[in-house]
N, C-alpha and C positions, 0 to 999 in steps of 0.2 A: 392605713387602708387594710381592710379585712381580706383574708385569703378567700379562695373560692369555696372551701369547705365551710368556713364561718358564714359566708353569704348564703350558701344553700341551707345551712341550719336555721338562719334567720328567716328565710323564705318558708321553710317547712313549718316553723313556729307560727308564722303569719297565716299560712294556709290552714293550720290546725285551729286557729281562732274562729270566731263566729263569722261565717261568710254570708253575705246578703245577695249574692248574684249566682245564678246557675247558668253555665254555658253548655249548650247542647251542640255536639259536633254532627257531622254528616252521617256518621255510622251509629248515631243514637246514644253515644256515651255522654255522661253528664260530669262537668267539672265545676267545683265550687270556687268562687273567686270573690274579691272584695271590690265593691263599687268605687271606693275612694281611689284605689290604685288604678283601676281601669279608666276612670274619668280623668285622672291627672295625666295619664299616658297618651290617651287618644281622644280627640274631640268627637269623633264619630261614635265611639263607645259611650261617651258621656251623653250625647244626644239620644242614643238608643236606650240607655238606662232611664233617662228622664221620661221618655215616651212610654216605656214599659210600666213605669210607676204612676203615670198620670191617671190611668183609669182604674187602678186598684187601690184598696185601702191599706194594704200592708207594704212593708218595705222590701219584701222579696220580689225578685223579678227574674225572668228567664230571657237569655239572649241566644239566638241560634246563629251559628257560624257554618254555613253550608260550603261545600266544595273543598274541604280540608279534612284530613284524617285527625284522629285524636292525638297522635304523636306530634303532628305539626302544630296543632292548637296548644298542646302542652309546651312545646318549645317557644311558641309565640308568647304565651303567658309568662314563661320563665324570663324572657328578655324584658317584657313589660314590667315585671316586678323588680328585676335587677336595674332597669332604667339605663342600661349600657351594655356594650359588648366588650368584655375585658380583653385587651390585646395580650397575646402570649399565652392565654389559658387554653391548653390542649382540649379540655373537655368541652368548653364553650365553642371553640372552633370546629370541633367534630360535630356538635349539634347543629351549628350554623351551616356547615357544609352538607350534612345529611338532609336538611330541610331547606335548602337555599331557595328553591323555586316556590314552594308554598309560603315561606316566610316573606318572599318578595311580594307575592300577591296579597297576602294579609296586611303587610305594612303599607302597601299602596292603597288598599281598600279602606283601611282604618286610619290612614294619615299619620303614620309614625315615620318621619323622614330619616332619622338616624338609623333605625333598623332597616329601612329600605336601602340605604346606601351600603350598609354592611352586607345585606343579603345579595345585593347586586354584585358587590366585589367578590363574595364567595362563589356566586354562580359563574362569574367570569373566570375565576381561577380553576374551577372544576369542569369547565365546558369540554365536551368531546364531540366528535363528528356525528355520532349517532343521535345526539340530542340537540344539534345545532338548530334544526328547523323548529322543534318544539320551543326552545328558548327564544328563538326569533319571534315567534308568535306571542310568547309571554312578554317579551320586551316591548312589543308594540302595544299590548293591552295595558301594561303597567308603566308606560312612559319611562323606559330605562335605556337611555341613549348609549351608555357604555357597553351594556350587554348586547345591544343591537349591533354596535360596531364590532364587538368581539365575535359575534356569530357570523357577520359578513366576512371578517378576516379568516375565520375557520373554514367557511365555505369556499373562499377563494384559494385557500391553501390546500384543502383536501376535499375537492368537490366530488370525486368518485365515492369517497366514504360517506359524504352527506347524501349523495344520490341513492346509496344502498340502504339508508336508514328507513325505519318504519314511518317516521314523521314526514319524510319527503314523499314517500309513496301515498300516505294519507292525504297530504296537501295536493298532490297531483290528481287524486280522484275526487276529493270533496272540497278542497279550498284552493281554487285556481288563482284567487287574488293573492294568497300568500306565496304561491309558487312564482307568480309574475313579479311580486315584490322582491323575492330573493334573486331572480334572474336579472332584474333591473339593477339591483345593488351590485351584483357581480359585473355587469356590463359597465356601470359607472366606475367601479374600481379598476377595471381593465383600461378604460379610457383615461382615467386619472393617472394610472401608472405609465401609459404610453405618452401622455402629455409631459409628465415629469422626466421621462427618459429623453424626450426631444429637447426639453429645456436644459437638461444636464449636458446633452451632446452639443447644443448650441453654445453653452457657457464654456465647455472644454475647447470648442473650435475657436472661440474668441480669445481664450487664454493662450492657445497655441499661436494665434496670429499676433497677439501682444508680445509673446516671446520671440517671434520672428522679427518684429520691429526692433526689439532690443538687440537681437543678434545683428541686424543690419547696422545699428549704431556702433556695436563693438567691432564689426569687421572694418568699417571705414572710420577709424578713430582719428581724432585730432591730436595735435602735439601735446604731450604731457599725460595722456590717458593710457590705460592698460590695454594693449592689443588683444585681439581674440586668441592669437596663438599661444599666449601665456596663461590661458585659463586652464583649470584642471579638467580631467576627463569626467565630465558630468553631462547632464542633459543640455545645458546651455552650450557647451563645446560641441556636442553632436548637432545642435541646431545651426551653429555657425558653420560646421563642416558641410552640412547639407546645402546651405545657402551658397557656399562657395562653389560647390559642384554644379548647382543650378545656374549660377552666373557664368561659369566656364562654358556650360552648354549654350547659354544665350549668346555668348560671344562667338562661338564656333558653329552654331546651327545654321544650316542653309535652307531650312523649311519654314523659318519664322515669317517670311514674306510670301510664301507659296500659297496658292489657292487650291482648294477651298479650305478655309479655316486656319491654315498655318499650323504651327507647332503648339501643342497644348502646354508643354513645359515652359516655352518662351512666353506664352500668354499668362501663365501663372506667375512668372517672375515679373512681368510688366504690371500685373495687378498688385503684387507686393510692393513694387516701387510707388505705384499710385497711392496705395494705402499708407505707406510711410509718409508720403508728402501730405496726406490728409491729417495725420496725427502728429506730424513734426511741429514742434512749437519753437524752434530755433529761428530767429529772424535773419533775413539775408544781410541786413546792414551790420550785423555783429562782426567783431574782429575774427571770430572763429565760426564761420558758417558751416552748415551741414554739408558733409562730403559724400553723402549717399548719391549715387548716380540718378539723374533725371528728377531729383527732388525739386530744383528750381523750375524745371520745365513744367512739371505737373502742378506746381503752385500757381504759376502764371496762367496755366490753362484753366484751373479752377476759378480764378478771378474773372475770367471772361465767360466761361460756360458754367451753368448751374448744374450741380450733380442731382441725380434722381433721388427719390425718397428712400429707396432701398439701400443705396450706397451711404447716405447720411446716417441711416439707422445702424448700419454695420460699423461705421466709424465711431459712432457714439458707444456702441457695445465694446469695441476694442479698447477705447480710451478708458472705459469703466473697468474692464478686465485688467488693464495695466495698473490702474490705481489700486485695485484690490490686491493684486500681486505684490505691489510695493508695500502695502500695509502688512501683508503676511510675512514678507521678508524682514520687515522692521520688527515684527513681534519675535522673531528668532534671535535678534541681537541680545547680548547680555545687558542686564539692567545696570545703569550707572551706579556707582557707589554712593553718591549723594542721595539719589532717590531711594536706594535700599535702606540707608540709615534713617532717613526721614520716615519711611513707611514703618520700620521697626519701632521707632519712637512713638508713632501714632498708635500702633497696635498695643504697645505697653501702656500708654495713657488710657486707652479705652478699656483695657482689661482691669486696670486699677480702679477706674471709675465704676465699672460694673461690680467689682468686689465690694466697694464701699456701699453701693446701693443694696446689695444683698445682705 
């Protein structure tokens, strides 16, 4: 592959050859180009060249590119002639970053998708708060979803800086639709974040309820199992300690039957016992039945009375959280030696096969 200097030398030699197209920029400058290169790079330029030559008897034609400076058009032609954006080339990255916005507009208008993606990436990387509104407008006109998302995140992160920019003041005076679009985007982002926070909080609550169910099983252990007192000082031991204190309060509380409402801690403990009975999968006919208090009582009560929809949904979420927690704990276990040996053998066979194919 040629270096950047060799590529530029080839392009200069090609530009020095006979050019059959003249490109006129918005500031009146003329740039010579080759129709074969432009037609192969852009179908829009190909159609413009054919249309310009249709009514004339000569092969020369003129193409006007309004709305872009001469430097931006030169950078656009440079990438069309190179037919790629070389990764890691500092000079090309500097040119792409300096003209990211006009290159994005030109690549969208003349249907050069690979240059459009590169210009959109460069615009996202160099986005600032004072240009967020202008780039948001450009993203809407050029159908650039990544740039639009980046502008929305920038506005949500630093809205005071965006509000102080000239683009936002111009949009407030002359483009209320753009201002409304930006405010709606921020509102949707806030609502989405609040919804995600609620979902995370609900998942964390279900996970804690699942841990409480496991702690109840460890507190009231059966013969042959490890009691809760032998656990190490970790989060599970703290959960067992808290449940023990709550059960002692339930046994000694005198307000649990008092009106109105009774004791909130006692009600919470009774709800935990009911939830345990709902998620307990140990049958009563087994030799080692469940030893959690009131488990049999609540199971028989659930057989006669149908639980409401909210309670059934809570039970389903707790069961799911316990299953996911068991999978996470299983992933922390060490890999068996047989599995490790077989996996290493498979990787070695795949690498040998790939070496032979190369």
